[in-house]
C-alpha positions as CSV (number, residue, x, y, z in Angstrom):
1,M,-18.3,13.6,-35.6
2,D,-16.8,17.0,-35.0
3,A,-13.4,17.8,-33.5
4,I,-14.8,18.7,-30.1
5,A,-16.6,15.4,-29.9
6,A,-13.6,13.5,-31.1
7,I,-11.3,15.1,-28.4
8,K,-14.0,14.4,-25.8
9,G,-14.1,10.7,-26.9
10,S,-10.3,10.5,-26.6
11,L,-10.4,11.9,-23.1
12,E,-13.1,9.5,-22.1
13,S,-11.2,6.5,-23.6
14,A,-8.0,7.5,-21.8
15,D,-9.9,7.9,-18.6
16,M,-11.5,4.4,-19.0
17,I,-8.2,2.8,-19.6
18,G,-6.3,4.6,-16.9
19,M,-8.9,4.0,-14.3
20,A,-9.1,0.3,-15.3
21,Y,-5.3,-0.1,-14.8
22,L,-5.3,1.8,-11.5
23,G,-8.6,0.3,-10.2
24,D,-7.4,-2.6,-8.2
25,L,-3.9,-1.3,-7.3
26,N,-3.5,-0.3,-3.7
27,D,-1.3,2.5,-2.3
28,A,1.7,0.2,-1.8
29,E,1.4,-1.0,-5.4
30,L,1.3,2.6,-6.7
31,M,4.8,3.0,-5.2
32,E,6.2,0.3,-7.5
33,R,8.4,1.2,-10.4
34,P,7.9,-0.7,-13.7
35,H,11.7,-0.6,-14.1
36,S,14.5,0.7,-11.9
37,E,14.9,3.7,-14.2
38,C,11.2,4.5,-14.3
39,N,9.1,6.6,-11.9
40,H,6.7,4.8,-9.6
41,I,3.0,4.9,-10.5
42,N,2.1,7.2,-7.7
43,W,4.6,9.8,-9.0
44,Q,3.4,9.3,-12.6
45,V,-0.2,9.9,-11.7
46,G,0.7,13.0,-9.7
47,H,2.8,14.2,-12.6
48,L,-0.1,13.7,-15.0
49,V,-2.4,15.7,-12.8
50,C,0.1,18.5,-12.4
51,S,0.8,18.5,-16.1
52,E,-2.8,18.7,-17.0
53,H,-3.3,21.6,-14.7
54,Q,-0.3,23.4,-16.1
55,M,-1.1,22.7,-19.8
56,M,-4.8,23.6,-19.5
57,S,-4.0,26.8,-17.5
58,G,-1.7,27.7,-20.4
59,I,-4.6,27.7,-22.9
60,S,-7.3,29.0,-20.6
61,A,-5.9,31.1,-17.8
62,D,-7.8,30.8,-14.5
63,A,-10.2,28.1,-15.8
64,M,-8.7,25.1,-13.9
65,P,-9.4,24.3,-10.3
66,A,-6.5,25.0,-8.0
67,L,-4.3,22.1,-7.0
68,P,-4.3,21.4,-3.3
69,A,-1.6,23.3,-1.4
70,G,1.8,21.6,-1.8
71,F,0.5,19.1,-4.3
72,A,2.7,20.2,-7.2
73,A,5.8,20.2,-5.0
74,K,5.2,16.5,-4.2
75,Y,5.3,15.7,-7.9
76,G,8.2,17.8,-9.2
77,K,11.3,16.3,-10.8
78,E,13.1,16.6,-7.4
79,T,10.8,14.0,-5.8
80,A,10.8,11.5,-8.7
81,G,13.6,9.4,-7.1
82,S,11.9,9.1,-3.7
83,D,10.4,5.8,-2.6
84,D,9.0,7.2,0.7
85,P,5.2,6.9,0.5
86,S,4.7,9.6,3.2
87,Q,6.0,12.1,0.7
88,F,3.2,11.5,-1.7
89,A,-0.6,11.6,-1.8
90,T,-2.7,8.4,-1.3
91,K,-4.5,6.8,-4.2
92,D,-7.8,8.3,-3.0
93,E,-6.3,11.8,-2.8
94,L,-4.6,11.4,-6.2
95,L,-7.8,10.3,-7.9
96,E,-9.9,13.1,-6.2
97,V,-7.5,15.7,-7.5
98,Y,-7.4,14.0,-10.9
99,R,-11.2,14.1,-11.2
100,A,-11.3,17.8,-10.4
101,Q,-8.6,18.6,-13.0
102,R,-10.3,16.5,-15.6
103,A,-13.6,18.2,-15.0
104,G,-11.8,21.5,-15.6
105,T,-10.3,20.2,-18.8
106,L,-13.7,19.0,-20.0
107,A,-15.3,22.4,-19.1
108,I,-12.6,24.1,-21.2
109,L,-13.3,21.8,-24.1
110,A,-17.1,22.3,-23.8
111,A,-16.6,26.0,-23.9
112,S,-14.4,25.9,-27.0
113,T,-15.6,26.6,-30.5
114,P,-14.3,24.7,-33.5
115,D,-12.4,27.8,-34.6
116,E,-10.7,28.1,-31.2
117,L,-9.2,24.6,-31.6
118,D,-6.9,26.0,-34.3
119,E,-5.5,28.8,-32.1
120,P,-1.7,28.4,-31.7
121,T,-0.3,27.6,-28.3
122,G,3.4,28.2,-29.1
123,V,4.2,24.7,-27.7
124,S,5.9,22.4,-30.2
125,Y,4.4,19.1,-28.9
126,A,0.9,20.6,-29.0
127,P,0.9,23.5,-31.4
128,T,-2.8,24.3,-31.3
129,R,-5.5,24.5,-28.6
130,G,-7.1,21.4,-29.9
131,A,-3.8,19.5,-29.9
132,M,-3.2,20.6,-26.3
133,L,-6.7,19.4,-25.2
134,R,-6.1,16.0,-27.0
135,M,-2.6,15.8,-25.4
136,Q,-4.3,15.2,-22.1
137,A,-5.6,11.9,-23.3
138,D,-2.3,11.0,-25.1
139,H,-0.2,11.8,-22.1
140,W,-2.3,9.5,-19.8
141,L,-2.0,6.7,-22.4
142,M,1.7,7.1,-22.7
143,H,2.0,6.4,-19.0
144,C,-0.6,3.6,-18.8
145,G,1.7,1.3,-20.8
146,Q,4.1,1.4,-17.9
147,W,1.4,0.4,-15.4
148,V,0.7,-2.8,-17.2
149,I,4.2,-4.0,-16.3
150,V,3.5,-3.6,-12.5
151,R,0.1,-5.3,-13.0
152,R,1.7,-8.2,-14.8
153,N,4.5,-8.5,-12.2
154,R,1.8,-8.6,-9.5
155,G,-0.3,-11.2,-11.3
156,K,-3.2,-8.8,-11.7
157,P,-5.9,-9.7,-14.2
158,V,-5.9,-8.3,-17.7
159,V,-8.5,-5.5,-17.7
160,I,-8.2,-4.2,-21.2
């Protein structure tokens, strides 16, 4: 397996896990915080989408689909403390924007050559283009662990 296939596999695994954890949660449950000092799931998903857009735009300018008007503002640090669902997207809206962004990421990956994966990004947490692409999977998985807490508190079935 080459590096491009490995990164694609990581993105697919993270997607499968994330969508399994989100699958049976409704809009109200997405507004729950796994802990009082954690962000609610809705904000976390919006943050993941905005982060993916920003990181991928950083390695491939103009390659990502535009975020909907006002979307990034809903998921900035300033809104993380809000528990007002009217300030955020619905689950369906979040997942629609996520799918568009992930398609953009996969297109960037598919257009990459193995040598391009070694190009530096200047970013300490993802120093190469390949690391930045792989970070999209890692970032989702970092947050998925928090969603399990809400699932358990709600008595949801184990899905993974």
